[in-house]
PDB file of N, CA, C, O and CB in Angstrom:
ATOM      1  N   MET A   1      11.646  -6.172   5.993  1.00  0.00           N
ATOM      2  CA  MET A   1      11.165  -5.140   5.087  1.00  0.00           C
ATOM      3  C   MET A   1      11.481  -3.771   5.664  1.00  0.00           C
ATOM      4  O   MET A   1      11.470  -3.570   6.878  1.00  0.00           O
ATOM      5  CB  MET A   1       9.652  -5.288   4.835  1.00  0.00           C
ATOM      6  N   GLN A   2      11.760  -2.846   4.781  1.00  0.00           N
ATOM      7  CA  GLN A   2      12.089  -1.499   5.192  1.00  0.00           C
ATOM      8  C   GLN A   2      10.798  -0.753   5.531  1.00  0.00           C
ATOM      9  O   GLN A   2       9.866  -0.704   4.728  1.00  0.00           O
ATOM     10  CB  GLN A   2      12.886  -0.762   4.086  1.00  0.00           C
ATOM     11  N   SER A   3      10.760  -0.180   6.720  1.00  0.00           N
ATOM     12  CA  SER A   3       9.525   0.467   7.144  1.00  0.00           C
ATOM     13  C   SER A   3       9.390   1.904   6.660  1.00  0.00           C
ATOM     14  O   SER A   3       8.283   2.442   6.675  1.00  0.00           O
ATOM     15  CB  SER A   3       9.436   0.439   8.630  1.00  0.00           C
ATOM     16  N   GLY A   4      10.491   2.555   6.224  1.00  0.00           N
ATOM     17  CA  GLY A   4      10.406   3.929   5.757  1.00  0.00           C
ATOM     18  C   GLY A   4      10.293   4.039   4.250  1.00  0.00           C
ATOM     19  O   GLY A   4      10.453   5.128   3.698  1.00  0.00           O
ATOM     20  N   THR A   5      10.021   2.937   3.576  1.00  0.00           N
ATOM     21  CA  THR A   5       9.984   2.881   2.127  1.00  0.00           C
ATOM     22  C   THR A   5       8.557   2.675   1.635  1.00  0.00           C
ATOM     23  O   THR A   5       7.808   1.892   2.219  1.00  0.00           O
ATOM     24  CB  THR A   5      10.892   1.765   1.611  1.00  0.00           C
ATOM     25  N   THR A   6       8.177   3.366   0.575  1.00  0.00           N
ATOM     26  CA  THR A   6       6.883   3.140  -0.057  1.00  0.00           C
ATOM     27  C   THR A   6       6.911   1.786  -0.762  1.00  0.00           C
ATOM     28  O   THR A   6       7.919   1.423  -1.369  1.00  0.00           O
ATOM     29  CB  THR A   6       6.537   4.286  -1.059  1.00  0.00           C
ATOM     30  N   HIS A   7       5.817   1.044  -0.685  1.00  0.00           N
ATOM     31  CA  HIS A   7       5.677  -0.241  -1.374  1.00  0.00           C
ATOM     32  C   HIS A   7       4.514  -0.131  -2.353  1.00  0.00           C
ATOM     33  O   HIS A   7       3.544   0.583  -2.098  1.00  0.00           O
ATOM     34  CB  HIS A   7       5.449  -1.416  -0.356  1.00  0.00           C
ATOM     35  N   ILE A   8       4.615  -0.838  -3.466  1.00  0.00           N
ATOM     36  CA  ILE A   8       3.584  -0.790  -4.504  1.00  0.00           C
ATOM     37  C   ILE A   8       3.210  -2.204  -4.935  1.00  0.00           C
ATOM     38  O   ILE A   8       4.047  -3.107  -4.947  1.00  0.00           O
ATOM     39  CB  ILE A   8       4.068   0.034  -5.721  1.00  0.00           C
ATOM     40  N   ALA A   9       1.927  -2.381  -5.290  1.00  0.00           N
ATOM     41  CA  ALA A   9       1.443  -3.660  -5.822  1.00  0.00           C
ATOM     42  C   ALA A   9       0.332  -3.370  -6.831  1.00  0.00           C
ATOM     43  O   ALA A   9      -0.332  -2.336  -6.759  1.00  0.00           O
ATOM     44  CB  ALA A   9       0.926  -4.603  -4.668  1.00  0.00           C
ATOM     45  N   HIS A  10       0.141  -4.288  -7.763  1.00  0.00           N
ATOM     46  CA  HIS A  10      -0.953  -4.210  -8.737  1.00  0.00           C
ATOM     47  C   HIS A  10      -1.794  -5.462  -8.583  1.00  0.00           C
ATOM     48  O   HIS A  10      -1.269  -6.573  -8.511  1.00  0.00           O
ATOM     49  CB  HIS A  10      -0.417  -4.063 -10.211  1.00  0.00           C
ATOM     50  N   HIS A  11      -3.112  -5.270  -8.533  1.00  0.00           N
ATOM     51  CA  HIS A  11      -4.012  -6.408  -8.363  1.00  0.00           C
ATOM     52  C   HIS A  11      -5.408  -6.009  -8.833  1.00  0.00           C
ATOM     53  O   HIS A  11      -5.912  -4.948  -8.464  1.00  0.00           O
ATOM     54  CB  HIS A  11      -4.042  -6.884  -6.878  1.00  0.00           C
ATOM     55  N   ALA A  12      -6.022  -6.851  -9.638  1.00  0.00           N
ATOM     56  CA  ALA A  12      -7.420  -6.682 -10.063  1.00  0.00           C
ATOM     57  C   ALA A  12      -7.717  -5.283 -10.604  1.00  0.00           C
ATOM     58  O   ALA A  12      -8.663  -4.628 -10.166  1.00  0.00           O
ATOM     59  CB  ALA A  12      -8.346  -6.975  -8.902  1.00  0.00           C
ATOM     60  N   HIS A  13      -6.912  -4.838 -11.547  1.00  0.00           N
ATOM     61  CA  HIS A  13      -7.104  -3.558 -12.232  1.00  0.00           C
ATOM     62  C   HIS A  13      -6.964  -2.341 -11.324  1.00  0.00           C
ATOM     63  O   HIS A  13      -7.507  -1.275 -11.615  1.00  0.00           O
ATOM     64  CB  HIS A  13      -8.453  -3.535 -12.872  1.00  0.00           C
ATOM     65  N   HIS A  14      -6.243  -2.502 -10.236  1.00  0.00           N
ATOM     66  CA  HIS A  14      -5.966  -1.388  -9.344  1.00  0.00           C
ATOM     67  C   HIS A  14      -4.487  -1.382  -8.990  1.00  0.00           C
ATOM     68  O   HIS A  14      -3.814  -2.413  -9.008  1.00  0.00           O
ATOM     69  CB  HIS A  14      -6.834  -1.471  -8.069  1.00  0.00           C
ATOM     70  N   ARG A  15      -4.000  -0.180  -8.666  1.00  0.00           N
ATOM     71  CA  ARG A  15      -2.653  -0.019  -8.135  1.00  0.00           C
ATOM     72  C   ARG A  15      -2.794   0.291  -6.651  1.00  0.00           C
ATOM     73  O   ARG A  15      -3.661   1.066  -6.246  1.00  0.00           O
ATOM     74  CB  ARG A  15      -1.855   1.114  -8.893  1.00  0.00           C
ATOM     75  N   TYR A  16      -1.943  -0.315  -5.855  1.00  0.00           N
ATOM     76  CA  TYR A  16      -1.962  -0.107  -4.409  1.00  0.00           C
ATOM     77  C   TYR A  16      -0.611   0.421  -3.967  1.00  0.00           C
ATOM     78  O   TYR A  16       0.428   0.028  -4.499  1.00  0.00           O
ATOM     79  CB  TYR A  16      -2.311  -1.418  -3.658  1.00  0.00           C
ATOM     80  N   GLU A  17      -0.632   1.307  -2.996  1.00  0.00           N
ATOM     81  CA  GLU A  17       0.598   1.800  -2.398  1.00  0.00           C
ATOM     82  C   GLU A  17       0.468   1.746  -0.890  1.00  0.00           C
ATOM     83  O   GLU A  17      -0.597   1.999  -0.328  1.00  0.00           O
ATOM     84  CB  GLU A  17       0.916   3.234  -2.873  1.00  0.00           C
ATOM     85  N   ILE A  18       1.567   1.415  -0.254  1.00  0.00           N
ATOM     86  CA  ILE A  18       1.680   1.569   1.196  1.00  0.00           C
ATOM     87  C   ILE A  18       2.716   2.663   1.396  1.00  0.00           C
ATOM     88  O   ILE A  18       3.881   2.518   1.026  1.00  0.00           O
ATOM     89  CB  ILE A  18       2.090   0.202   1.934  1.00  0.00           C
ATOM     90  N   VAL A  19       2.268   3.749   1.983  1.00  0.00           N
ATOM     91  CA  VAL A  19       3.103   4.940   2.117  1.00  0.00           C
ATOM     92  C   VAL A  19       3.345   5.221   3.599  1.00  0.00           C
ATOM     93  O   VAL A  19       2.396   5.422   4.358  1.00  0.00           O
ATOM     94  CB  VAL A  19       2.440   6.166   1.423  1.00  0.00           C
ATOM     95  N   PRO A  20       4.623   5.234   4.013  1.00  0.00           N
ATOM     96  CA  PRO A  20       4.909   5.555   5.415  1.00  0.00           C
ATOM     97  C   PRO A  20       4.673   7.039   5.683  1.00  0.00           C
ATOM     98  O   PRO A  20       5.010   7.896   4.866  1.00  0.00           O
ATOM     99  CB  PRO A  20       6.362   5.172   5.775  1.00  0.00           C
ATOM    100  N   GLU A  21       4.099   7.316   6.823  1.00  0.00           N
ATOM    101  CA  GLU A  21       3.878   8.695   7.250  1.00  0.00           C
ATOM    102  C   GLU A  21       4.488   8.816   8.643  1.00  0.00           C
ATOM    103  O   GLU A  21       3.993   8.216   9.596  1.00  0.00           O
ATOM    104  CB  GLU A  21       2.334   9.082   7.244  1.00  0.00           C
ATOM    105  N   SER A  22       5.560   9.590   8.758  1.00  0.00           N
ATOM    106  CA  SER A  22       6.289   9.641  10.024  1.00  0.00           C
ATOM    107  C   SER A  22       5.377   9.992  11.199  1.00  0.00           C
ATOM    108  O   SER A  22       4.510  10.862  11.109  1.00  0.00           O
ATOM    109  CB  SER A  22       7.420  10.653   9.931  1.00  0.00           C
ATOM    110  N   ASP A  23       5.603   9.294  12.282  1.00  0.00           N
ATOM    111  CA  ASP A  23       4.879   9.497  13.542  1.00  0.00           C
ATOM    112  C   ASP A  23       3.384   9.175  13.481  1.00  0.00           C
ATOM    113  O   ASP A  23       2.673   9.403  14.460  1.00  0.00           O
ATOM    114  CB  ASP A  23       5.048  10.910  13.978  1.00  0.00           C
ATOM    115  N   VAL A  24       2.893   8.652  12.356  1.00  0.00           N
ATOM    116  CA  VAL A  24       1.473   8.330  12.246  1.00  0.00           C
ATOM    117  C   VAL A  24       1.278   6.854  11.962  1.00  0.00           C
ATOM    118  O   VAL A  24       0.491   6.193  12.641  1.00  0.00           O
ATOM    119  CB  VAL A  24       0.814   9.168  11.151  1.00  0.00           C
ATOM    120  N   GLY A  25       1.977   6.328  10.975  1.00  0.00           N
ATOM    121  CA  GLY A  25       1.818   4.930  10.583  1.00  0.00           C
ATOM    122  C   GLY A  25       2.017   4.776   9.091  1.00  0.00           C
ATOM    123  O   GLY A  25       2.882   5.417   8.494  1.00  0.00           O
ATOM    124  N   PHE A  26       1.202   3.915   8.496  1.00  0.00           N
ATOM    125  CA  PHE A  26       1.319   3.583   7.078  1.00  0.00           C
ATOM    126  C   PHE A  26      -0.049   3.681   6.421  1.00  0.00           C
ATOM    127  O   PHE A  26      -1.021   3.101   6.904  1.00  0.00           O
ATOM    128  CB  PHE A  26       1.917   2.166   6.886  1.00  0.00           C
ATOM    129  N   TYR A  27      -0.119   4.409   5.329  1.00  0.00           N
ATOM    130  CA  TYR A  27      -1.364   4.507   4.580  1.00  0.00           C
ATOM    131  C   TYR A  27      -1.396   3.435   3.498  1.00  0.00           C
ATOM    132  O   TYR A  27      -0.440   3.282   2.737  1.00  0.00           O
ATOM    133  CB  TYR A  27      -1.525   5.914   3.960  1.00  0.00           C
ATOM    134  N   VAL A  28      -2.493   2.698   3.435  1.00  0.00           N
ATOM    135  CA  VAL A  28      -2.781   1.796   2.322  1.00  0.00           C
ATOM    136  C   VAL A  28      -3.678   2.593   1.391  1.00  0.00           C
ATOM    137  O   VAL A  28      -4.774   2.996   1.779  1.00  0.00           O
ATOM    138  CB  VAL A  28      -3.466   0.426   2.797  1.00  0.00           C
ATOM    139  N   ILE A  29      -3.222   2.825   0.166  1.00  0.00           N
ATOM    140  CA  ILE A  29      -3.977   3.647  -0.786  1.00  0.00           C
ATOM    141  C   ILE A  29      -4.269   2.802  -2.022  1.00  0.00           C
ATOM    142  O   ILE A  29      -3.377   2.152  -2.567  1.00  0.00           O
ATOM    143  CB  ILE A  29      -3.187   4.952  -1.170  1.00  0.00           C
ATOM    144  N   ARG A  30      -5.530   2.820  -2.459  1.00  0.00           N
ATOM    145  CA  ARG A  30      -5.924   2.110  -3.681  1.00  0.00           C
ATOM    146  C   ARG A  30      -6.232   3.130  -4.756  1.00  0.00           C
ATOM    147  O   ARG A  30      -6.955   4.098  -4.525  1.00  0.00           O
ATOM    148  CB  ARG A  30      -7.153   1.183  -3.433  1.00  0.00           C
ATOM    149  N   TYR A  31      -5.667   2.900  -5.950  1.00  0.00           N
ATOM    150  CA  TYR A  31      -5.891   3.758  -7.113  1.00  0.00           C
ATOM    151  C   TYR A  31      -6.497   2.925  -8.231  1.00  0.00           C
ATOM    152  O   TYR A  31      -6.234   1.727  -8.338  1.00  0.00           O
ATOM    153  CB  TYR A  31      -4.567   4.432  -7.581  1.00  0.00           C
ATOM    154  N   ALA A  32      -7.309   3.567  -9.063  1.00  0.00           N
ATOM    155  CA  ALA A  32      -7.709   2.942 -10.319  1.00  0.00           C
ATOM    156  C   ALA A  32      -6.463   2.924 -11.200  1.00  0.00           C
ATOM    157  O   ALA A  32      -5.758   3.930 -11.273  1.00  0.00           O
ATOM    158  CB  ALA A  32      -8.917   3.714 -11.013  1.00  0.00           C
ATOM    159  N   ASP A  33      -6.172   1.811 -11.871  1.00  0.00           N
ATOM    160  CA  ASP A  33      -4.946   1.704 -12.666  1.00  0.00           C
ATOM    161  C   ASP A  33      -4.833   2.775 -13.740  1.00  0.00           C
ATOM    162  O   ASP A  33      -3.727   3.199 -14.076  1.00  0.00           O
ATOM    163  CB  ASP A  33      -4.874   0.349 -13.310  1.00  0.00           C
ATOM    164  N   SER A  34      -5.945   3.212 -14.274  1.00  0.00           N
ATOM    165  CA  SER A  34      -5.894   4.157 -15.386  1.00  0.00           C
ATOM    166  C   SER A  34      -5.778   5.619 -14.935  1.00  0.00           C
ATOM    167  O   SER A  34      -5.617   6.511 -15.769  1.00  0.00           O
ATOM    168  CB  SER A  34      -7.125   3.993 -16.241  1.00  0.00           C
ATOM    169  N   THR A  35      -5.857   5.868 -13.627  1.00  0.00           N
ATOM    170  CA  THR A  35      -5.779   7.246 -13.134  1.00  0.00           C
ATOM    171  C   THR A  35      -4.906   7.308 -11.887  1.00  0.00           C
ATOM    172  O   THR A  35      -4.509   6.280 -11.337  1.00  0.00           O
ATOM    173  CB  THR A  35      -7.189   7.801 -12.830  1.00  0.00           C
ATOM    174  N   ASP A  36      -4.620   8.504 -11.462  1.00  0.00           N
ATOM    175  CA  ASP A  36      -3.913   8.700 -10.198  1.00  0.00           C
ATOM    176  C   ASP A  36      -4.882   9.095  -9.086  1.00  0.00           C
ATOM    177  O   ASP A  36      -4.460   9.589  -8.040  1.00  0.00           O
ATOM    178  CB  ASP A  36      -2.825   9.769 -10.355  1.00  0.00           C
ATOM    179  N   LYS A  37      -6.165   8.881  -9.309  1.00  0.00           N
ATOM    180  CA  LYS A  37      -7.170   9.217  -8.305  1.00  0.00           C
ATOM    181  C   LYS A  37      -7.295   8.067  -7.307  1.00  0.00           C
ATOM    182  O   LYS A  37      -7.560   6.928  -7.693  1.00  0.00           O
ATOM    183  CB  LYS A  37      -8.541   9.517  -8.972  1.00  0.00           C
ATOM    184  N   SER A  38      -7.104   8.367  -6.035  1.00  0.00           N
ATOM    185  CA  SER A  38      -7.248   7.320  -5.027  1.00  0.00           C
ATOM    186  C   SER A  38      -8.731   7.064  -4.772  1.00  0.00           C
ATOM    187  O   SER A  38      -9.556   7.978  -4.787  1.00  0.00           O
ATOM    188  CB  SER A  38      -6.524   7.715  -3.708  1.00  0.00           C
ATOM    189  N   THR A  39      -9.038   5.801  -4.541  1.00  0.00           N
ATOM    190  CA  THR A  39     -10.426   5.421  -4.294  1.00  0.00           C
ATOM    191  C   THR A  39     -10.648   4.995  -2.847  1.00  0.00           C
ATOM    192  O   THR A  39     -11.781   5.010  -2.365  1.00  0.00           O
ATOM    193  CB  THR A  39     -10.835   4.298  -5.232  1.00  0.00           C
ATOM    194  N   TYR A  40      -9.584   4.616  -2.152  1.00  0.00           N
ATOM    195  CA  TYR A  40      -9.657   4.262  -0.731  1.00  0.00           C
ATOM    196  C   TYR A  40      -8.319   4.574  -0.095  1.00  0.00           C
ATOM    197  O   TYR A  40      -7.287   4.542  -0.765  1.00  0.00           O
ATOM    198  CB  TYR A  40     -10.032   2.758  -0.531  1.00  0.00           C
ATOM    199  N   ASP A  41      -8.328   4.877   1.209  1.00  0.00           N
ATOM    200  CA  ASP A  41      -7.092   4.903   1.974  1.00  0.00           C
ATOM    201  C   ASP A  41      -7.407   4.480   3.413  1.00  0.00           C
ATOM    202  O   ASP A  41      -8.437   4.834   3.988  1.00  0.00           O
ATOM    203  CB  ASP A  41      -6.430   6.322   1.931  1.00  0.00           C
ATOM    204  N   TYR A  42      -6.479   3.716   3.956  1.00  0.00           N
ATOM    205  CA  TYR A  42      -6.609   3.202   5.320  1.00  0.00           C
ATOM    206  C   TYR A  42      -5.309   3.475   6.047  1.00  0.00           C
ATOM    207  O   TYR A  42      -4.235   3.292   5.473  1.00  0.00           O
ATOM    208  CB  TYR A  42      -6.951   1.674   5.332  1.00  0.00           C
ATOM    209  N   LEU A  43      -5.378   3.906   7.285  1.00  0.00           N
ATOM    210  CA  LEU A  43      -4.197   4.136   8.107  1.00  0.00           C
ATOM    211  C   LEU A  43      -3.983   2.933   9.011  1.00  0.00           C
ATOM    212  O   LEU A  43      -4.902   2.490   9.699  1.00  0.00           O
ATOM    213  CB  LEU A  43      -4.339   5.437   8.942  1.00  0.00           C
ATOM    214  N   GLN A  44      -2.755   2.404   9.004  1.00  0.00           N
ATOM    215  CA  GLN A  44      -2.388   1.260   9.833  1.00  0.00           C
ATOM    216  C   GLN A  44      -1.135   1.602  10.643  1.00  0.00           C
ATOM    217  O   GLN A  44      -0.372   2.492  10.266  1.00  0.00           O
ATOM    218  CB  GLN A  44      -2.152  -0.008   8.958  1.00  0.00           C
ATOM    219  N   ASP A  45      -0.929   0.897  11.747  1.00  0.00           N
ATOM    220  CA  ASP A  45       0.203   1.193  12.634  1.00  0.00           C
ATOM    221  C   ASP A  45       1.545   0.715  12.103  1.00  0.00           C
ATOM    222  O   ASP A  45       2.559   1.378  12.317  1.00  0.00           O
ATOM    223  CB  ASP A  45      -0.035   0.576  13.972  1.00  0.00           C
ATOM    224  N   THR A  46       1.572  -0.433  11.408  1.00  0.00           N
ATOM    225  CA  THR A  46       2.840  -1.004  10.947  1.00  0.00           C
ATOM    226  C   THR A  46       2.738  -1.395   9.472  1.00  0.00           C
ATOM    227  O   THR A  46       1.645  -1.484   8.914  1.00  0.00           O
ATOM    228  CB  THR A  46       3.229  -2.233  11.805  1.00  0.00           C
ATOM    229  N   LEU A  47       3.890  -1.626   8.856  1.00  0.00           N
ATOM    230  CA  LEU A  47       3.920  -2.082   7.470  1.00  0.00           C
ATOM    231  C   LEU A  47       3.222  -3.427   7.338  1.00  0.00           C
ATOM    232  O   LEU A  47       2.465  -3.642   6.392  1.00  0.00           O
ATOM    233  CB  LEU A  47       5.364  -2.180   6.963  1.00  0.00           C
ATOM    234  N   GLU A  48       3.469  -4.322   8.268  1.00  0.00           N
ATOM    235  CA  GLU A  48       2.844  -5.641   8.220  1.00  0.00           C
ATOM    236  C   GLU A  48       1.319  -5.540   8.331  1.00  0.00           C
ATOM    237  O   GLU A  48       0.593  -6.243   7.628  1.00  0.00           O
ATOM    238  CB  GLU A  48       3.396  -6.527   9.341  1.00  0.00           C
ATOM    239  N   MET A  49       0.844  -4.666   9.213  1.00  0.00           N
ATOM    240  CA  MET A  49      -0.606  -4.461   9.342  1.00  0.00           C
ATOM    241  C   MET A  49      -1.184  -3.869   8.062  1.00  0.00           C
ATOM    242  O   MET A  49      -2.300  -4.211   7.670  1.00  0.00           O
ATOM    243  CB  MET A  49      -0.920  -3.539  10.537  1.00  0.00           C
ATOM    244  N   ALA A  50      -0.435  -2.986   7.410  1.00  0.00           N
ATOM    245  CA  ALA A  50      -0.901  -2.379   6.159  1.00  0.00           C
ATOM    246  C   ALA A  50      -1.032  -3.445   5.065  1.00  0.00           C
ATOM    247  O   ALA A  50      -2.004  -3.446   4.311  1.00  0.00           O
ATOM    248  CB  ALA A  50       0.069  -1.258   5.705  1.00  0.00           C
ATOM    249  N   MET A  51      -0.055  -4.346   4.983  1.00  0.00           N
ATOM    250  CA  MET A  51      -0.129  -5.431   3.995  1.00  0.00           C
ATOM    251  C   MET A  51      -1.299  -6.363   4.291  1.00  0.00           C
ATOM    252  O   MET A  51      -1.994  -6.799   3.373  1.00  0.00           O
ATOM    253  CB  MET A  51       1.185  -6.229   3.975  1.00  0.00           C
ATOM    254  N   GLU A  52      -1.518  -6.667   5.556  1.00  0.00           N
ATOM    255  CA  GLU A  52      -2.662  -7.508   5.945  1.00  0.00           C
ATOM    256  C   GLU A  52      -3.984  -6.815   5.612  1.00  0.00           C
ATOM    257  O   GLU A  52      -4.925  -7.465   5.155  1.00  0.00           O
ATOM    258  CB  GLU A  52      -2.603  -7.838   7.456  1.00  0.00           C
ATOM    259  N   CYS A  53      -4.061  -5.508   5.836  1.00  0.00           N
ATOM    260  CA  CYS A  53      -5.264  -4.739   5.518  1.00  0.00           C
ATOM    261  C   CYS A  53      -5.574  -4.836   4.033  1.00  0.00           C
ATOM    262  O   CYS A  53      -6.716  -5.089   3.650  1.00  0.00           O
ATOM    263  CB  CYS A  53      -5.096  -3.266   5.933  1.00  0.00           C
ATOM    264  N   ALA A  54      -4.554  -4.635   3.188  1.00  0.00           N
ATOM    265  CA  ALA A  54      -4.761  -4.715   1.734  1.00  0.00           C
ATOM    266  C   ALA A  54      -5.179  -6.121   1.323  1.00  0.00           C
ATOM    267  O   ALA A  54      -5.980  -6.296   0.405  1.00  0.00           O
ATOM    268  CB  ALA A  54      -3.480  -4.305   0.982  1.00  0.00           C
ATOM    269  N   HIS A  55      -4.633  -7.116   2.007  1.00  0.00           N
ATOM    270  CA  HIS A  55      -4.992  -8.500   1.709  1.00  0.00           C
ATOM    271  C   HIS A  55      -6.441  -8.784   2.107  1.00  0.00           C
ATOM    272  O   HIS A  55      -7.195  -9.375   1.335  1.00  0.00           O
ATOM    273  CB  HIS A  55      -4.042  -9.467   2.433  1.00  0.00           C
ATOM    274  N   GLU A  56      -6.823  -8.367   3.297  1.00  0.00           N
ATOM    275  CA  GLU A  56      -8.182  -8.626   3.792  1.00  0.00           C
ATOM    276  C   GLU A  56      -9.239  -7.809   3.052  1.00  0.00           C
ATOM    277  O   GLU A  56     -10.312  -8.327   2.743  1.00  0.00           O
ATOM    278  CB  GLU A  56      -8.258  -8.324   5.280  1.00  0.00           C
ATOM    279  N   GLU A  57      -8.954  -6.551   2.768  1.00  0.00           N
ATOM    280  CA  GLU A  57      -9.941  -5.676   2.126  1.00  0.00           C
ATOM    281  C   GLU A  57     -10.037  -5.866   0.616  1.00  0.00           C
ATOM    282  O   GLU A  57     -11.123  -5.778   0.043  1.00  0.00           O
ATOM    283  CB  GLU A  57      -9.608  -4.243   2.420  1.00  0.00           C
ATOM    284  N   PHE A  58      -8.886  -6.129  -0.033  1.00  0.00           N
ATOM    285  CA  PHE A  58      -8.844  -6.126  -1.501  1.00  0.00           C
ATOM    286  C   PHE A  58      -8.226  -7.376  -2.114  1.00  0.00           C
ATOM    287  O   PHE A  58      -8.075  -7.452  -3.333  1.00  0.00           O
ATOM    288  CB  PHE A  58      -8.085  -4.936  -1.970  1.00  0.00           C
ATOM    289  N   ALA A  59      -7.863  -8.363  -1.281  1.00  0.00           N
ATOM    290  CA  ALA A  59      -7.262  -9.623  -1.738  1.00  0.00           C
ATOM    291  C   ALA A  59      -5.913  -9.435  -2.422  1.00  0.00           C
ATOM    292  O   ALA A  59      -5.532 -10.239  -3.273  1.00  0.00           O
ATOM    293  CB  ALA A  59      -8.203 -10.321  -2.684  1.00  0.00           C
ATOM    294  N   VAL A  60      -5.188  -8.378  -2.056  1.00  0.00           N
ATOM    295  CA  VAL A  60      -3.845  -8.166  -2.603  1.00  0.00           C
ATOM    296  C   VAL A  60      -2.914  -9.189  -1.948  1.00  0.00           C
ATOM    297  O   VAL A  60      -2.786  -9.202  -0.724  1.00  0.00           O
ATOM    298  CB  VAL A  60      -3.341  -6.684  -2.352  1.00  0.00           C
ATOM    299  N   PRO A  61      -2.263 -10.044  -2.737  1.00  0.00           N
ATOM    300  CA  PRO A  61      -1.373 -11.047  -2.149  1.00  0.00           C
ATOM    301  C   PRO A  61      -0.242 -10.398  -1.351  1.00  0.00           C
ATOM    302  O   PRO A  61       0.367  -9.425  -1.797  1.00  0.00           O
ATOM    303  CB  PRO A  61      -0.791 -11.941  -3.245  1.00  0.00           C
ATOM    304  N   ILE A  62       0.027 -10.940  -0.186  1.00  0.00           N
ATOM    305  CA  ILE A  62       1.067 -10.404   0.689  1.00  0.00           C
ATOM    306  C   ILE A  62       2.415 -10.329  -0.035  1.00  0.00           C
ATOM    307  O   ILE A  62       3.154  -9.361   0.142  1.00  0.00           O
ATOM    308  CB  ILE A  62       1.194 -11.267   1.952  1.00  0.00           C
ATOM    309  N   GLY A  63       2.738 -11.327  -0.840  1.00  0.00           N
ATOM    310  CA  GLY A  63       4.028 -11.377  -1.518  1.00  0.00           C
ATOM    311  C   GLY A  63       4.138 -10.518  -2.759  1.00  0.00           C
ATOM    312  O   GLY A  63       5.173 -10.541  -3.425  1.00  0.00           O
ATOM    313  N   SER A  64       3.099  -9.756  -3.093  1.00  0.00           N
ATOM    314  CA  SER A  64       3.128  -8.984  -4.340  1.00  0.00           C
ATOM    315  C   SER A  64       3.701  -7.575  -4.173  1.00  0.00           C
ATOM    316  O   SER A  64       3.820  -6.844  -5.156  1.00  0.00           O
ATOM    317  CB  SER A  64       1.736  -8.888  -4.904  1.00  0.00           C
ATOM    318  N   TRP A  65       4.051  -7.187  -2.968  1.00  0.00           N
ATOM    319  CA  TRP A  65       4.531  -5.827  -2.717  1.00  0.00           C
ATOM    320  C   TRP A  65       5.991  -5.666  -3.131  1.00  0.00           C
ATOM    321  O   TRP A  65       6.827  -6.532  -2.872  1.00  0.00           O
ATOM    322  CB  TRP A  65       4.366  -5.469  -1.240  1.00  0.00           C
ATOM    323  N   THR A  66       6.274  -4.544  -3.776  1.00  0.00           N
ATOM    324  CA  THR A  66       7.633  -4.221  -4.217  1.00  0.00           C
ATOM    325  C   THR A  66       8.022  -2.881  -3.604  1.00  0.00           C
ATOM    326  O   THR A  66       7.281  -1.908  -3.736  1.00  0.00           O
ATOM    327  CB  THR A  66       7.735  -4.176  -5.786  1.00  0.00           C
ATOM    328  N   PRO A  67       9.173  -2.815  -2.936  1.00  0.00           N
ATOM    329  CA  PRO A  67       9.632  -1.526  -2.420  1.00  0.00           C
ATOM    330  C   PRO A  67      10.008  -0.593  -3.573  1.00  0.00           C
ATOM    331  O   PRO A  67      10.572  -1.028  -4.577  1.00  0.00           O
ATOM    332  CB  PRO A  67      10.837  -1.719  -1.470  1.00  0.00           C
ATOM    333  N   VAL A  68       9.694   0.675  -3.418  1.00  0.00           N
ATOM    334  CA  VAL A  68      10.017   1.681  -4.432  1.00  0.00           C
ATOM    335  C   VAL A  68      11.188   2.499  -3.918  1.00  0.00           C
ATOM    336  O   VAL A  68      11.093   3.105  -2.851  1.00  0.00           O
ATOM    337  CB  VAL A  68       8.783   2.599  -4.753  1.00  0.00           C
ATOM    338  N   PRO A  69      12.297   2.530  -4.661  1.00  0.00           N
ATOM    339  CA  PRO A  69      13.465   3.311  -4.208  1.00  0.00           C
ATOM    340  C   PRO A  69      13.106   4.792  -4.044  1.00  0.00           C
ATOM    341  O   PRO A  69      12.329   5.354  -4.816  1.00  0.00           O
ATOM    342  CB  PRO A  69      14.640   3.160  -5.212  1.00  0.00           C
ATOM    343  N   LYS A  70      13.687   5.393  -3.030  1.00  0.00           N
ATOM    344  CA  LYS A  70      13.490   6.834  -2.835  1.00  0.00           C
ATOM    345  C   LYS A  70      14.241   7.580  -3.910  1.00  0.00           C
ATOM    346  O   LYS A  70      15.326   7.169  -4.322  1.00  0.00           O
ATOM    347  CB  LYS A  70      13.960   7.287  -1.425  1.00  0.00           C
ATOM    348  N   LYS A  71      13.662   8.687  -4.369  1.00  0.00           N
ATOM    349  CA  LYS A  71      14.297   9.500  -5.418  1.00  0.00           C
ATOM    350  C   LYS A  71      15.096  10.604  -4.818  1.00  0.00           C
ATOM    351  O   LYS A  71      15.703  11.391  -5.544  1.00  0.00           O
ATOM    352  CB  LYS A  71      13.267  10.076  -6.367  1.00  0.00           C
TER     353      LYS A  71
END
């Protein structure tokens, strides 16, 4: 998996993003599907840890993440 790429998943009426932040790690961000307001964010050291965090905290399936092309 590409570590500098944002990943997105949808689960249980929420949108999730894993956003790389240079020199810091990866933010796991949960949004309500109907808004762009974030309801939680967690900082993790690696992409894999971020996916595990979303799985443990919100039951987001590990295989549901899709990389989002950079614009």
